[in-house]
C-alpha positions, 0 to 999 in steps of 0.5 A, spaced: 500 500 500 505 504 501 509 503 495 502 504 491 502 511 494 509 513 493 508 511 486 502 515 485 505 521 489 511 521 484 507 521 478 503 527 481 510 531 482 512 529 475 506 531 472 506 538 476 513 539 474 511 537 466 506 543 467 511 548 470 516 547 464 510 547 459 508 554 462 515 556 462 516 555 455 509 558 453 511 564 457 518 564 453 522 567 458 529 564 458 536 566 461 538 572 457 532 575 456 529 572 450 522 571 450 517 567 446 512 569 441 506 570 447 509 574 452 509 582 451 515 585 449 517 593 449 523 595 445 526 602 445 528 605 439 532 612 439 534 617 434 535 624 432 531 625 426 526 630 424 518 629 423 519 626 416 524 621 418 519 619 424 514 618 419 518 613 415 520 610 422 512 610 424 510 606 418 516 601 419 515 600 426 508 598 424 510 593 419 515 590 424 509 590 429 504 586 425 510 581 423 511 580 431 505 582 434 508 580 441 513 586 440 511 594 441 517 599 439 517 605 442 521 611 438 524 616 442 527 622 438 533 626 441 536 633 438 543 631 434 547 636 438 545 632 445 544 625 442 551 623 444 551 626 451 544 623 452 547 616 451 552 617 455 548 619 461 543 613 459 549 608 460 551 610 466 544 609 469 543 602 465 537 605 461 540 605 454 535 604 448 535 597 445 536 599 438 539 606 436 542 611 431 549 612 431 553 617 428 560 616 425 564 620 430 560 617 436 562 609 434 569 609 437 567 612 444 561 607 444 566 601 442 571 603 447 566 604 453 563 597 451 556 600 449 555 596 443 553 589 442 556 584 437 551 583 431 556 578 427 551 573 427 547 577 421 553 575 416 550 567 417 543 569 415 543 568 408 536 571 407 539 577 410 544 578 405 550 581 408 553 581 401 548 586 398 552 592 403 558 595 400 564 593 404 567 600 405 560 602 409 561 596 414 569 598 416 567 603 421 563 598 425 568 592 425 573 591 430 577 585 431 573 581 426 567 583 430 561 587 427 558 592 432 553 596 428 549 596 421 549 602 416 543 605 414 546 612 411 552 613 407 551 620 404 556 625 401 556 632 403 553 636 397 552 643 395 544 645 395 543 652 391 538 657 390 538 657 382 533 663 382 538 667 386 544 665 381 539 667 375 537 674 378 544 676 379 546 674 372 551 668 375 553 661 373 550 656 377 555 651 381 553 646 376 554 650 370 561 652 373 562 644 374 560 643 366 565 649 365 571 646 369 571 652 373 568 650 380 573 651 385 574 654 392 576 661 389 570 661 384 565 659 390 567 665 394 566 670 388 559 666 387 557 667 394 559 675 394 556 676 387 549 673 389 549 676 396 544 682 397 541 686 403 538 680 407 541 675 403 547 671 404 551 667 398 553 661 402 552 658 409 557 652 412 553 651 418 547 647 419 547 650 426 552 654 430 555 647 433 556 644 426 563 646 423 565 639 420 563 641 413 569 646 413 574 640 413 572 639 405 576 645 404 582 643 408 582 636 405 582 639 398 588 643 400 592 637 402 590 638 410 587 634 415 584 635 422 588 629 425 594 625 423 593 618 420 594 615 427 589 619 431 594 621 436 595 629 434 591 635 432 593 637 425 588 642 423 593 648 426 597 648 419 597 652 413 591 648 410 587 649 416 589 656 417 586 658 410 580 654 411 579 659 417 581 665 413 576 663 408 570 663 413 573 670 416 573 673 410 566 671 408 563 673 414 566 680 416 569 682 409 565 680 404 558 679 408 557 673 404 556 668 410 551 669 416 554 671 422 554 667 428 547 667 432 543 669 425 538 664 424 537 664 416 535 657 413 536 655 406 528 654 406 527 661 407 530 663 400 535 667 403 541 663 402 545 662 395 549 655 397 548 651 403 553 645 405 549 639 408 549 631 407 544 629 401 539 627 407 537 634 407 534 633 401 528 631 405 527 638 407 529 641 401 523 637 397 518 641 401 521 648 398 516 651 393 518 658 393 524 658 389 528 653 384 533 649 387 538 644 385 544 640 388 552 640 385 558 637 387 563 641 392 568 646 389 575 643 388 582 645 391 589 644 389 589 636 391 582 635 388 575 634 391 573 631 397 566 631 400 565 629 407 562 622 408 556 623 413 555 616 416 550 613 420 548 606 422 544 602 428 547 600 434 544 594 438 546 597 445 548 592 451 544 590 457 537 590 453 532 585 457 530 582 450 536 582 446 533 577 441 527 581 439 532 587 439 536 583 433 530 582 430 528 589 430 535 591 427 535 586 422 528 589 419 530 596 419 537 594 415 533 589 411 532 591 403 525 593 405 527 597 411 533 600 407 529 602 401 524 605 406 529 610 409 532 611 402 527 616 401 532 621 405 538 617 406 544 614 401 543 607 402 549 602 403 545 596 400 547 596 392 541 593 390 537 599 393 542 605 391 541 602 384 534 602 384 528 607 382 526 608 389 532 611 391 533 616 385 525 617 383 523 620 389 517 626 388 520 633 388 527 630 388 533 634 384 534 632 377 537 625 376 543 628 373 544 632 379 544 626 383 548 622 379 553 628 379 553 630 386 552 623 390 553 617 386 559 619 382 562 622 389 562 616 393 569 614 391 571 621 393 568 622 399 572 621 406 569 619 412 572 624 418 573 618 423 571 619 430 575 619 437 574 616 444 575 623 446 570 626 441 566 630 445 572 634 449 575 635 442 569 638 439 568 642 445 575 645 444 574 646 437 567 650 438 570 654 443 575 656 438 570 658 433 566 662 438 573 666 438 572 667 431 565 669 431 566 674 436 573 677 432 577 676 439 583 672 435 586 671 429 585 665 425 592 663 427 592 664 434 585 660 434 588 654 431 594 654 436 589 655 442 585 649 439 592 645 438 594 646 445 587 644 448 586 638 444 593 634 443 593 632 450 586 629 449 589 625 444 595 621 447 
């Protein structure tokens, strides 16, 4: 009798254990935070894009959630100037987003601080087709045979210009100078001065007054650079760098062909002749209805033409409660479907999308020949300004120097010398 009771008791225990296991499998909670399809999961996606960008991502997220009904994605937008610092603060509080945008100058710091998770496994997914990416677009995210991000935008800097201002001033447009072989930095200054008038400026290098990076294309075309190749020394304090700062000084304070610091004059207002930005700015330019506009390559210097290559990608941040679901979101964003959707605004890193009609034939796009000339043909010339683990401090020191220039407190050579004294100790 006792034996029978023991067998019955053992059977009850085994049955209870089996039910518990089945429940655990149904809920899907496993070590590492991976969840089954029935458990509700919320992921956070962080970016710095404008409203049109957010609309594209709202559509993408809706499609992703339709395919993954147990996953909800919350999108958060942070202004670009504050983004890197925001990520640093969130990392300290262990509140990082699951997936987020990362700009080229952020990647070294995020890698060094161990904020990005390895996504090398994507290479093994045949359906994902990693071979469709241009190999050079992955270089930024590779370290020690591991992959710490996937690009979504690789746009070269282009010249947006107000065609009406050139026509009204009786001046050749930048594209006409390109065709004539006369589009160099000297001609750029002359053209900027020629189309300037009361309340109208010939050119603007700054997206906002903290964004000075466009000026490096001028320095590169004269043979200079911001850092040495080893990134152990600040090298902008050079004849080439000085000529760049002098050019801006002339345009601001002698020719009055460039806005002065603090003046908020946008290209969309119709009061800027030429505006430097990466091609992604086309999303805002498409909304311009009051004047004719176009894009052109940047001017040439003695060493050639080297537009800034802006690169942005997605990072999978460490510490996610749901790493497998976060990987699925990242895969979807960077699939052919996802990259095609974001190519509305961004130069795609997938070869299949870059060569597609969806990229070139967007409503209110510049002419096809202008996109070919200023974007696609310039991909081989474009340079990526590599970041540095101390980029935020370096950037602050450079901005301090520009504040001295804007206030006419020092001459360009002294400003660059001051930058060098502050920055070199950061790079050792």
